[in-house]
Phi, psi and omega in degrees: 000335178293322184277332181230072176302131177238176177275121183301326183287337172286315182293321168315309181299315185294317183260018178047055174233173181292100184291334175302303182303318177294326178287322176302319179307306181301316188293314185266344183238311187279329180261175180259025177313308190289345179245009181295127184302340183250011181296323195291326182239016186302319180295342181257320179193149161227155185219131181227077195292340172295333183275358183295131180236188176291334189230115182239161173235143173229140180199173176246153176209172179238136176259323173199146173060024176079004184285120187269150176227142170275138181239131163246131186223154177269132175295316187310319185287350181043056173067014181253194181296138189085007175297317185278127177258319178200153168230118182244118174299127182094181176226021173289132181312312189300322177291316178298313180305314183299322188281311191287336183281003171283344179276133183310140183301322178301319172297313181298318181292354179271355182284115180266339183206137173233121172271147187206177168268197187268005181302128183294328180293326177292316175296328176286322177294323175296319182291324180277326185268329188239063196291345181269353188276148172272131177264127185242124176282128185297128175298337189287324182293321174300306178304317187291338168301314182296316176301314184299327190283325183283323179287334173296322171290317177299321178301314184302311180296332174300314179291322167305307177303313174312316181297305175309314183294322179292326168302306175312317180294328185283318170308315179298322179298318178301320188275353178066035177234148183292149185262127173247116174293153178288123175260124181279168190300335182262002177102350182277147155284173179299317177301310181290327178298311180294325183283320176283353181275344178321301184297314182293344176281352172261002180248161172286146183300331187287344180260007175285145173283173180296316188286338183277327177290324183290319181291325172301317178306312190291311180303307187288342180284319178276337176230078190293332180295325175293323178288326176297311177301319184291318186290336170293317183300309180300318184291322169311305181294335178294324179300322183274332178284313191271325184280127180264336184255136182295323187283332181288326174296327177291314179300317177298321181296325175296314178292325185291327179293321179295318186298314183309307186298317176296330177293319177069037174258116191299317181301321187277337173301319180291321174304313180301319178297313183293328179291310179312318184283344182233019182302325175295322174289331178287317180294337172306340188296324191281358178281317179228005181049048177269150177229171172272021184293329179294323176294317177296318182297322175289328176293318182300323175293328178287323183283325175295322178296318178304321185281334178297319179292348187064036186104159177253107178268322176244102186292324185294307180300322171301311178293338177289311181297315173316311183302310184297318183275329195239341181256000000 
């Protein structure tokens, strides 16, 4: 049990025993938690420098009450033992650097690549601690910026439609006549059309169902600017999906920026500025097509493990269990 810790609460449930008592027995008597060499500082940081590899990921996650931790993980372990390199409470670059600099410089200099999101604190920490590493911004975070810009425009239109509908209802009451909203050919009102289009705007047209195709057709006829925004989002995603060459991707991104300028959609102009500010790290994706998917997958495992514990009350002990499984 010490080498393969599981949730004592689940074991207790299975055997119809007191899971809390079993967990306390494991924590205080069966495990080596109380003599763990990192116990004294585990809530603030843990470090497993032997797990460091040439390809790392850095991301943030929350264990409980929205408290953020920075997680550094090794891609080579593929989410199994040896994955965890470090956990650091918070996301401040200085705190991350202080922990990672405990790893000998010679070891840190072996790191060739670190995938990350667009957070400047992560970039600063990588630049300071892994000087020989290529910083790669995860393409999914870039695409998410575009999706968020599309959704922002959809929500803006939805508020406008709600205001118009409220005014029509008010006018109808003054005239003592019932208000009848316009029904579209698929049975949606315009308000419902905008609300129910949320999911299809996250998907490529090739993955739309027949009803989503119909809804998209009605949506884009009434809101052509939304069609323009959606097409910009899809075009950005296609650059990462279809381009195999870094130089071609650079050219395609330049052409995409021109389309954004011509579109005049404020939310996409912000996306374009953000991409321009980080374009070297974004283009590094095309060297090895590296993403932060392994970090996202590892974070999902931690969250699932947290749910098994029904929340994290003792962060230090939770990290001890994580260490047993993944470090």
